[in-house]
FILUM-48119 format. One record per residue: z, x, y of N, C-alpha, C in turn; residue number from 1. Coordinates in steps of 0.1 Angstrom, whole numbers, plus 2048, in hexadecimal, padded with zeros to 3 digits. Atoms other than C-alpha are relative to their C-alpha. Layout:
% FILUM-48119
{{Z X Y} {Z X Y} {Z X Y} NUM} ...
END
This chain:
% FILUM-48119
{{7F4 806 7FB} {7E4 334 332} {806 7F7 7F6} 1} {{7FC 809 80A} {7E5 31A 317} {807 807 7F5} 2} {{7FA 7F9 80B} {7EC 334 2FD} {80E 806 804} 3} {{7F4 7FB 7FB} {807 344 312} {80B 7F5 800} 4} {{7F6 80B 7FF} {818 322 317} {805 7FD 7F2} 5} {{7FC 803 80E} {818 31D 2F1} {809 80B 7FA} 6} {{7F8 7F5 806} {826 340 2E9} {80D 802 807} 7} {{7F3 7FE 7F9} {842 340 303} {80C 7FA 7F9} 8} {{7F5 805 807} {858 328 2F0} {803 808 7F3} 9} {{7FE 7F8 80C} {852 33C 2D0} {807 80D 803} 10} {{7FA 7F4 7FC} {85B 35C 2E1} {80F 7FE 803} 11} {{7F3 803 7FC} {87A 34C 2EF} {809 7FE 7F3} 12} {{7F8 802 80C} {885 341 2CC} {802 80D 7F9} 13} {{7FF 7F3 807} {87E 364 2BD} {80B 808 807} 14} {{7F6 7F8 7F9} {892 374 2D9} {80E 7FB 7FE} 15} {{7F3 806 803} {8AF 35C 2D3} {805 804 7F2} 16} {{7FC 7FC 80E} {8AF 363 2AE} {804 80F 7FF} 17} {{7FD 7F1 800} {8AE 389 2B5} {80E 802 806} 18} {{7F3 7FF 7FA} {8CC 386 2CC} {80B 7FB 7F7} 19} {{7F6 805 809} {8DF 371 2B4} {802 809 7F4} 20} {{7FE 7F7 80B} {8D8 389 298} {808 80C 804} 21} {{7F9 7F4 7FB} {8E5 3A6 2AD} {80F 7FD 802} 22} {{7F2 804 7FE} {905 393 2B5} {807 7FF 7F3} 23} {{7FA 801 80D} {90B 38B 291} {803 80D 7FA} 24} {{7FE 7F3 806} {906 3AF 286} {80C 807 807} 25} {{7F5 7FA 7F9} {91E 3BA 2A2} {80D 7FB 7FB} 26} {{7F3 806 805} {939 3A2 296} {803 805 7F2} 27} {{7FE 7FB 80D} {934 3AE 272} {805 80E 800} 28} {{7FB 7F2 7FF} {938 3D2 27D} {80F 800 804} 29} {{7F2 801 7FC} {958 3C9 28F} {809 7FC 7F5} 30} {{7F8 805 80B} {965 3B6 271} {802 80B 7F6} 31} {{7FF 7F5 80A} {95D 3D3 25A} {809 80B 805} 32} {{7F7 7F5 7FB} {96E 3EC 271} {80E 7FB 7FF} 33} {{7F2 806 801} {98D 3D5 273} {805 800 7F2} 34} {{7FC 801 80E} {98C 3D1 24E} {804 80E 7FA} 35} {{7FD 7F2 805} {98B 3F7 248} {80E 805 806} 36} {{7F3 7FD 7FA} {9A8 3FC 261} {80B 7F9 7F9} 37} {{7F5 807 806} {9BC 3E1 250} {802 806 7F2} 38} {{7FE 7FA 80D} {9B5 3F0 22E} {807 80D 800} 39} {{7F9 7F4 7FE} {9C0 412 23A} {80F 7FE 802} 40} {{7F2 804 7FD} {9DF 403 248} {807 7FB 7F4} 41} {{7FB 805 80D} {9E4 3F1 227} {803 80B 7F7} 42} {{7FE 7F5 809} {9E0 411 214} {80C 808 804} 43} {{7F4 7F9 7FB} {9FA 422 22A} {80C 7F9 7FC} 44} {{7F5 808 804} {A11 405 224} {803 800 7F1} 45} {{7FE 800 80E} {A0C 408 1FF} {807 80D 7FB} 46} {{7F8 7F4 803} {A1E 42A 200} {80D 800 807} 47} {{7F3 801 7FA} {A41 420 209} {809 80C 7FF} 48} {{7F8 7F4 802} {A4E 441 1FD} {7FF 80A 80B} 49} {{802 7F7 7F5} {A40 452 21C} {80B 7FE 80A} 50} {{7F5 7FF 7F7} {A5D 45C 232} {7FB 803 80E} 51} {{805 7FE 7F3} {A55 458 257} {805 80D 806} 52} {{7FA 7F4 7FB} {A6D 475 25F} {7F9 80C 7FB} 53} {{807 7F4 806} {A59 48C 248} {7F2 801 803} 54} {{80E 7FF 7FC} {A37 484 256} {7FE 80A 80B} 55} {{802 7F5 7F6} {A29 4A1 26A} {7FB 7FA 80D} 56} {{803 806 7F3} {A28 497 28F} {7FF 80C 80A} 57} {{801 7F5 7F8} {A20 4B9 29D} {7F5 7FF 80B} 58} {{80A 801 7F6} {A01 4AF 2B0} {805 7F9 80C} 59} {{7FB 805 7F3} {A06 4A7 2D4} {7F7 7F4 803} 60} {{808 80C 7FD} {9FB 484 2DE} {802 7FC 80E} 61} {{7FF 804 7F2} {9F5 473 2FF} {80C 7F7 803} 62} {{7F4 808 7FE} {A13 45D 2F9} {80B 807 807} 63} {{7F5 7F8 7FA} {A29 479 304} {801 7FE 80F} 64} {{800 801 7F1} {A1E 475 328} {806 7F2 804} 65} {{7FB 80D 7FD} {A29 450 326} {80E 7FE 7FD} 66} {{7F2 802 805} {A4B 456 317} {809 80B 805} 67} {{7F6 7F6 7FB} {A64 468 32C} {7F9 80B 809} 68} {{805 7F6 7F7} {A61 486 343} {7FF 80D 7F9} 69} {{802 7F4 807} {A51 4A4 333} {7FE 80C 809} 70} {{801 7F4 7F8} {A54 4C7 340} {7F2 805 801} 71} {{80D 7FA 7FE} {A35 4D7 34E} {801 80F 7FC} 72} {{7FF 7F2 805} {A2D 4F8 33E} {800 80A 80C} 73} {{800 7F8 7F4} {A28 506 361} {80E 802 806} 74} {{7F2 7FF 7FB} {A4D 500 368} {807 80B 7F9} 75} {{7F9 7F7 808} {A57 519 34D} {7FC 80F 805} 76} {{802 7F2 7FC} {A5A 53E 356} {7F9 808 7F5} 77} {{806 7F7 809} {A44 558 346} {80A 809 7F9} 78} {{7F6 7F8 808} {A56 56B 32A} {7FC 80E 800} 79} {{803 7F2 800} {A57 590 32E} {7FE 806 7F2} 80} {{802 7F9 80D} {A4B 5A7 312} {807 80D 800} 81} {{7F8 7F3 802} {A5F 5C4 304} {7FA 808 7F5} 82} {{806 7F8 80B} {A55 5E1 2ED} {806 7FB 7F3} 83} {{7FC 804 80E} {A57 5DA 2C8} {7FC 80B 7F6} 84} {{803 7F6 80A} {A5A 5F5 2AE} {809 7FF 7F4} 85} {{7F7 801 80C} {A69 5EA 28D} {800 80C 7F7} 86} {{7FF 7F5 809} {A74 602 273} {7F4 801 7F6} 87} {{80B 7FE 809} {A57 611 25F} {804 807 7F4} 88} {{7FC 7FA 80D} {A5B 61A 23A} {7F4 808 7FA} 89} {{80B 7F9 808} {A48 633 224} {7FA 7F6 7F6} 90} {{806 809 809} {A30 624 20C} {808 7FE 7F3} 91} {{7F7 801 80C} {A47 62B 1EE} {80C 7F6 803} 92} {{7F5 809 7FD} {A64 61A 200} {7FB 7F1 802} 93} {{806 80E 7FE} {A4E 5FC 20A} {7FE 7FA 7F2} 94} {{802 805 80E} {A44 5F8 1E5} {80C 7FC 7F9} 95} {{7F3 803 806} {A67 5FA 1D9} {807 7F4 806} 96} {{7FA 80B 7F9} {A74 5E2 1F3} {7F9 7F3 7FD} 97} {{808 80C 803} {A58 5C9 1EC} {803 7FB 7F2} 98} {{7FD 804 80D} {A60 5CA 1C7} {80E 7FA 7FF} 99} {{7F2 805 801} {A85 5C6 1CC} {802 7F2 806} 100} {{7FF 80D 7FA} {A81 5A9 1E3} {7F9 7F5 7F8} 101} {{806 809 809} {A69 598 1CB} {80A 7FC 7F5} 102} {{7F7 802 80B} {A82 59D 1AF} {80C 7F6 804} 103} {{7F6 809 7FA} {A9D 58D 1C5} {7FC 7F2 801} 104} {{804 80E 7FD} {A89 56F 1CF} {7FA 7F9 7F3} 105} {{805 806 80D} {A7A 56A 1AC} {80B 7FA 7F8} 106} {{7F4 806 806} {A9E 562 1A1} {804 7F3 806} 107} {{7FC 80D 7F9} {AA0 545 1BA} {7FB 7F4 7F8} 108} {{803 80C 807} {AA2 524 1A9} {806 7F4 807} 109} {{7FA 80C 7FB} {AA9 500 1B3} {80C 7FD 7F7} 110} {{7F4 802 808} {ACD 4FB 1A7} {807 7F3 805} 111} {{7F9 80D 7FD} {ADD 4D8 1A5} {80E 800 7FC} 112} {{7F2 7FF 805} {AFE 4E4 196} {806 80B 809} 113} {{7FA 7F7 7F6} {B12 4F3 1B2} {80F 800 7FF} 114} {{7F2 7FF 801} {B35 500 1B2} {807 7FC 80D} 115} {{7F9 804 7F4} {B4F 4F2 1CA} {807 80C 806} 116} {{7F9 7F4 7FB} {B5C 516 1CF} {7FC 802 80F} 117} {{802 7FE 7F1} {B60 51D 1F5} {7F6 80C 802} 118} {{809 7F6 7FB} {B45 532 206} {804 804 80E} 119} {{7FC 7FC 7F2} {B4E 547 225} {7F7 7F9 80A} 120} {{808 807 7F5} {B43 533 244} {7F7 80A 807} 121} {{808 7F7 7F9} {B36 553 254} {7F3 804 7F9} 122} {{80C 7FE 808} {B1E 558 238} {7F5 7F5 803} 123} {{809 80B 7FC} {B0F 536 23F} {7FA 801 80E} 124} {{805 7FD 7F2} {B0D 53E 264} {7F5 80A 800} 125} {{80A 7F5 800} {AFA 55E 25C} {7F3 7FB 7FA} 126} {{80C 804 806} {AE1 54E 245} {7F8 7F6 809} 127} {{807 80A 7F6} {AD9 532 25F} {7FB 808 80C} 128} {{805 7F7 7F5} {AD7 54D 27A} {7F3 807 7FC} 129} {{80C 7F9 805} {ABE 55E 264} {7F4 7F6 800} 130} {{80B 80B 800} {AAA 53D 260} {7FA 7FE 80E} 131} {{804 802 7F3} {AA9 53B 285} {7F7 80B 806} 132} {{809 7F6 7FC} {A94 55B 287} {7F1 7FC 7FD} 133} {{80D 805 804} {A76 547 27A} {7F7 7FF 80C} 134} {{80A 802 7F5} {A56 546 290} {7FF 7F1 802} 135} {{802 80E 7FD} {A50 525 2A2} {7F5 7FF 80B} 136} {{80A 802 7F6} {A35 516 2B7} {804 802 80E} 137} {{7FC 7FD 7F2} {A37 524 2DA} {80F 804 802} 138} {{7F2 7FC 801} {A59 531 2D0} {80A 7F5 805} 139} {{7F7 80C 7FC} {A69 50E 2D4} {80C 7FF 7F7} 140} {{7F4 800 80A} {A81 514 2B6} {804 7F1 7FE} 141} {{7FD 80F 800} {A80 4EE 2AE} {808 7FC 7F4} 142} {{7F8 803 80C} {A9B 4EE 293} {80F 7FE 804} 143} {{7F1 801 7FF} {ABF 4E2 290} {805 800 7F2} 144} {{7FA 7FF 80D} {AD4 4EB 272} {80E 7FA 801} 145} {{7F3 807 800} {AF1 4D3 26D} {807 804 7F3} 146} {{7F8 7FB 80B} {B0B 4E3 256} {80C 7F6 7FE} 147} {{7F6 80A 803} {B22 4CA 245} {809 806 7F5} 148} {{7F6 7FC 80A} {B42 4D5 233} {80B 7F6 7FF} 149} {{7F6 80A 801} {B58 4B7 23A} {7FE 7F7 7F4} 150} {{802 808 80C} {B5E 4A5 219} {7FC 7F2 802} 151} {{803 80E 7FE} {B5D 482 227} {7F1 7FE 805} 152} {{80E 801 7FB} {B3C 488 23A} {7F6 803 7F5} 153} {{809 7FD 80B} {B2D 498 21B} {7FF 7F4 7F7} 154} {{801 80C 809} {B36 479 207} {7F8 7F5 806} 155} {{808 80A 7F9} {B27 462 221} {7F1 803 7FF} 156} {{80E 7FC 802} {B07 476 21F} {7FC 7FD 7F2} 157} {{804 803 80E} {B07 473 1F9} {7FE 7F1 7FE} 158} {{802 80E 802} {B0B 44D 1FB} {7F3 7FC 806} 159} {{80D 804 7FA} {AEE 44A 213} {7F4 805 7F8} 160} {{80B 7FB 807} {AD8 461 1FF} {7FE 7F9 7F3} 161} {{802 806 80D} {ADF 452 1DD} {7FB 7F1 801} 162} {{805 80E 7FE} {AD9 42E 1EA} {7F1 800 802} 163} {{80E 800 7FE} {AB7 437 1F7} {7F8 806 7F5} 164} {{807 7FA 80B} {AAE 44E 1DA} {7FF 7F7 7F4} 165} {{801 809 80B} {AB5 433 1C1} {7F4 7F6 803} 166} {{80B 808 7FC} {A9C 41D 1D4} {7F3 808 7FE} 167} {{80B 7F8 801} {A84 43A 1D5} {7FB 801 7F1} 168} {{803 7FE 80E} {A86 440 1AF} {7FB 7F3 7FA} 169} {{803 80D 806} {A85 41B 1A6} {7F3 7F9 806} 170} {{80A 808 7FA} {A6B 40E 1BF} {7F5 809 807} 171} {{80A 7F9 7F6} {A5B 427 1D8} {7F7 80A 7F9} 172} {{807 7F4 804} {A51 446 1C5} {7F5 7FD 7F5} 173} {{80B 803 80A} {A3D 436 1A9} {803 807 7F2} 174} {{7FD 7FB 80E} {A3D 43C 183} {7FD 80F 7FE} 175} {{805 7F2 803} {A29 45D 184} {80A 80A 806} 176} {{7F6 7F6 7F9} {A41 46E 19D} {80D 800 7F8} 177} {{7F3 800 808} {A60 463 18A} {7FE 807 7F3} 178} {{803 7F9 80D} {A50 46E 169} {800 80F 802} 179} {{801 7F2 7FD} {A48 490 178} {80D 807 803} 180} {{7F3 7FB 7FE} {A6C 494 183} {809 800 7F4} 181} {{7F7 802 80C} {A7B 48A 162} {802 80D 7F8} 182} {{7FF 7F3 808} {A74 4AC 152} {80A 809 807} 183} {{7F6 7F8 7F9} {A8A 4BB 16D} {80E 7FA 800} 184} {{7F3 807 802} {AA6 4A3 164} {807 7FD 80D} 185} {{7FB 804 7F3} {AAB 497 187} {7FF 7F1 802} 186} {{801 80E 7FD} {AB2 474 194} {807 7FE 80D} 187} {{7FA 803 7F3} {AC3 462 1B1} {80F 804 801} 188} {{7F2 7FC 800} {AE6 46E 1A8} {801 80E 805} 189} {{7FF 7F3 7F9} {AEF 48B 1BF} {80E 805 801} 190} {{7F1 7FC 800} {B12 497 1B5} {802 80C 809} 191} {{7FF 7F3 7F8} {B0B 4B9 1C6} {802 7FD 80F} 192} {{7FE 803 7F2} {B0C 4A8 1E8} {80F 7FF 803} 193} {{7F1 800 7FE} {B32 4A3 1E3} {806 80E 7FC} 194} {{7FA 7F4 805} {B38 4C3 1D0} {7FD 80D 808} 195} {{804 7F4 7F9} {B25 4DE 1E4} {809 802 80C} 196} {{7F8 7FE 7F4} {B3B 4EE 1FE} {7F9 7FE 80D} 197} {{807 802 7F4} {B20 4EB 218} {7F3 7F8 7FD} 198} {{80D 807 7FF} {B03 4D3 21F} {7FA 805 80D} 199} {{807 7FC 7F4} {AE9 4E1 237} {7F4 7F6 802} 200} {{80B 809 7FD} {AD3 4C6 246} {7F7 806 80B} 201} {{80A 7F9 7F7} {AB4 4D4 257} {7F8 7F5 808} 202} {{808 80A 7F8} {AA6 4BF 274} {7F5 807 808} 203} {{80B 7FC 7F8} {A85 4C4 285} {802 7F9 80E} 204} {{800 806 7F3} {A86 4BE 2AB} {7F2 7FD 804} 205} {{80E 803 7FD} {A66 4AB 2B2} {7FD 803 80F} 206} {{802 7FB 7F2} {A6B 4B4 2D7} {80D 805 804} 207} {{7F3 7FB 7FB} {A85 4C7 2EB} {805 7F8 80C} 208} {{7FA 806 7F5} {A9C 4BA 305} {807 80B 809} 209} {{7FB 7F5 7F7} {AA3 4D2 322} {80D 7FB 807} 210} {{7F4 804 7F9} {AC4 4D3 335} {7FE 7F6 80C} 211} {{803 80A 7F5} {AB3 4C0 352} {7FB 7F3 7FB} 212} {{804 80D 806} {AAA 4A4 33A} {7F1 7FF 7FD} 213} {{80E 801 803} {A85 4AB 338} {7FD 804 7F2} 214} {{804 7FD 80E} {A73 4AC 317} {7F6 80C 7FF} 215} {{808 7F4 802} {A63 4CC 30A} {7F8 7FE 7F3} 216} {{808 801 80B} {A46 4CB 2F2} {803 80B 7F5} 217} {{7FD 7F7 80B} {A4E 4DB 2D0} {7F3 800 7F7} 218} {{80C 7FF 808} {A2D 4E6 2C1} {802 804 7F2} 219} {{7FF 7FD 80F} {A29 4E6 29B} {80E 801 7FC} 220} {{7F2 7FF 803} {A4D 4DD 298} {803 7FF 7F1} 221} {{7FE 801 80F} {A4B 4D3 273} {7FD 80D 7F9} 222} {{804 7F4 806} {A39 4F2 269} {80A 80B 803} 223} {{7F6 7F6 7FC} {A51 508 27D} {80D 7FF 7F8} 224} {{7F3 802 806} {A70 4F8 26E} {7FF 803 7F1} 225} {{802 7FE 80E} {A61 4FA 24B} {800 80F 7FD} 226} {{7FF 7F1 801} {A5C 520 250} {80F 804 800} 227} {{7F1 7FC 7FF} {A81 523 25A} {807 7FC 7F4} 228} {{7F9 804 80C} {A8B 510 23B} {7FD 80A 7F5} 229} {{804 7F6 809} {A78 52A 226} {809 80C 802} 230} {{7F8 7F4 7FD} {A8B 546 237} {80F 7FD 7FC} 231} {{7F2 804 804} {AAC 533 232} {802 801 7F1} 232} {{7FF 7FF 80F} {AA5 531 20C} {801 80E 7FC} 233} {{7FF 7F2 804} {A9F 556 20B} {80D 806 804} 234} {{7F3 7FB 7FC} {ABE 55D 21F} {80C 7FC 7F7} 235} {{7F6 804 80A} {AD3 548 207} {7FF 808 7F3} 236} {{802 7F8 80C} {AC4 55A 1E9} {805 80E 802} 237} {{7FC 7F2 7FD} {ACC 57B 1FA} {80F 802 7FE} 238} {{7F1 7FF 801} {AF2 573 1FA} {805 7FA 7F4} 239} {{7FC 805 80D} {AF3 564 1D7} {804 7F2 800} 240} {{7FD 80E 800} {AF6 540 1E1} {7F3 7F8 7FB} 241} {{80B 808 806} {AE1 523 1D2} {7FF 7F3 808} 242} {{803 80D 7FA} {AD2 503 1DE} {7F5 7F9 7F9} 243} {{80C 807 805} {AB9 4E8 1D5} {7FA 7F9 80D} 244} {{806 806 7F5} {AA0 4DD 1EF} {7FE 7F1 7FE} 245} {{800 80F 801} {AA3 4B8 1F6} {7FA 7FA 80C} 246} {{806 808 7F5} {A8E 4A1 20B} {803 7F2 7FE} 247} {{7FC 80E 804} {AA1 480 208} {7F8 7F6 808} 248} {{809 80A 7FA} {A86 466 20F} {808 7F5 807} 249} {{7FB 80C 7F9} {A8F 44C 229} {80E 800 803} 250} {{7F2 7FF 7FD} {AB2 459 22F} {802 805 80E} 251} {{7FF 7F9 7F3} {AAA 46A 250} {807 7F8 80B} 252} {{7F9 808 7F5} {AB4 44E 269} {80F 7FE 7FD} 253} {{7F2 802 803} {AD5 447 257} {808 80D 802} 254} {{7F9 7F4 7FF} {ADE 46B 254} {801 805 80F} 255} {{800 7FD 7F2} {AD4 471 278} {80B 7F9 808} 256} {{7F6 808 7FA} {AEB 455 283} {80E 805 7FC} 257} {{7F3 7FB 805} {B08 462 26D} {804 80D 807} 258} {{7FD 7F3 7FA} {B05 485 27B} {7FF 801 80F} 259} {{801 801 7F2} {B00 479 29E} {7F5 80A 806} 260} {{80B 7F8 7FB} {ADF 48B 2A3} {7F7 7F8 809} 261} {{809 807 7F6} {AC7 482 2C0} {7F3 7FB 7FA} 262} {{80D 806 805} {AA7 46E 2BC} {7F5 809 7FE} 263} {{80B 7F7 801} {A91 48C 2C0} {801 809 7F3} 264} {{7FF 7F8 80D} {A9E 49B 29F} {7FD 7F7 7F4} 265} {{803 807 80C} {A90 491 27E} {804 808 7F4} 266} {{7FB 7F8 80C} {A9F 49B 25C} {7F4 805 7F8} 267} {{80B 7FA 807} {A88 4B3 24A} {805 804 7F2} 268} {{7FB 7FB 80D} {A9E 4C1 22E} {80F 800 7FF} 269} {{7F2 800 803} {AC0 4BF 21E} {803 80A 7F5} 270} {{7FD 7F5 80A} {ACF 4DD 20C} {80F 800 7FD} 271} {{7F3 7FD 805} {AEF 4DD 1F8} {801 80F 7FD} 272} {{7FF 7F1 801} {AFC 501 1F9} {80D 804 7FA} 273} {{7F4 7FB 805} {B15 514 1E5} {7FD 80A 7F5} 274} {{802 7F8 80C} {B1A 52A 1C6} {7FB 7F7 7F5} 275} {{804 809 80B} {B0A 51E 1A6} {80D 7FD 7F7} 276} {{7F5 803 809} {B22 50C 18F} {800 809 7F3} 277} {{7FF 7F7 80B} {B2F 51F 171} {7F7 7FB 7F4} 278} {{808 805 80A} {B1B 508 15A} {7F2 7FC 805} 279} {{80D 804 7FA} {AFC 506 170} {7F5 803 7F7} 280} {{80C 7FD 808} {ADB 503 15E} {7F4 7FB 808} 281} {{80D 804 7F9} {AB7 501 16B} {7F5 7FF 7F6} 282} {{80B 800 809} {A96 4F8 15B} {7FA 80D 7FE} 283} {{807 7F4 804} {A84 514 149} {7F2 800 806} 284} {{80D 800 7FA} {A67 516 162} {7FA 80D 801} 285} {{808 7F4 7FE} {A4C 530 165} {7F8 7FF 80D} 286} {{807 800 7F3} {A3C 53A 186} {7F1 805 7FD} 287} {{80E 7FC 802} {A16 53E 18A} {7FF 80F 802} 288} {{802 7F2 7FE} {A0A 562 186} {7F9 802 80E} 289} {{805 7FD 7F3} {9FE 574 1A5} {7F1 7FC 802} 290} {{80E 803 7FF} {9D9 56F 19D} {7FD 7F2 802} 291} {{802 80E 7FE} {9DD 54A 19D} {804 7FB 80E} 292} {{7FC 805 7F3} {9EC 548 1C0} {7FA 809 80B} 293} {{805 7F7 7F6} {9DA 565 1D2} {7F1 802 7FE} 294} {{80E 7FC 800} {9B6 56A 1DB} {7FE 80C 809} 295} {{802 7F4 7F8} {9AD 58D 1E7} {7F1 802 803} 296} {{80E 7FF 7FC} {98C 58F 1FA} {7FE 80E 807} 297} 
END
């Protein structure tokens, strides 16, 4: 009993020290976790060139349920299926067509010198109609193509783009990015935004708005719209028109306001479209050979 009475205070002290040690370690873990999160946030903040409109937001989050009235997939009718039998070609014809199409597309270049010569509006309608044939997540077709031909609106777009682009070149993009672009002889001056007969601004719809006001989920909206942009470039090449793909960083909100687009639309790409100028020139670039871009297993 005497020994027990002596050991009890010692055990109590040891137990207190053990509890204290565990609390300290717990706080250190929390502090480290907070520090890591802060550092990650800081790293994100150190990349001011990242455009929020261009960040991929295709994953569905729980926040959707808390923001507005979303349509239940059960409310939508099943889509009937119909027979599909596209034209089939002989192997010789397939080979010839594949070579011809490659030759056509291999001539595609990014052109910054565009003629003011008018382009038939119906041609633009058709190439955009073609872009709208792209596949999309759950066939939501989450794209809006805004075609601008009004000179004053084109000039307002140029002012917005050049103001932000100068900040991008001077501050946001960093020396390496600016240096890599220098060989292409491009900068924040975008004369073609005034000169090109058409500007096509491609918006991704981050969600749809049904006639009844409910919101509809647009799966993989950015990937879907990007595919449609690729088809649009091919369609423009097919009719002999040129463009330069432009993703004007941090211009989305201002351009969305200027063009009176709704909040669910985010600017993905801006394309000046027209015939090439008579004195148009492009960098003498070479494309990678097939073996460098394809792996056959």
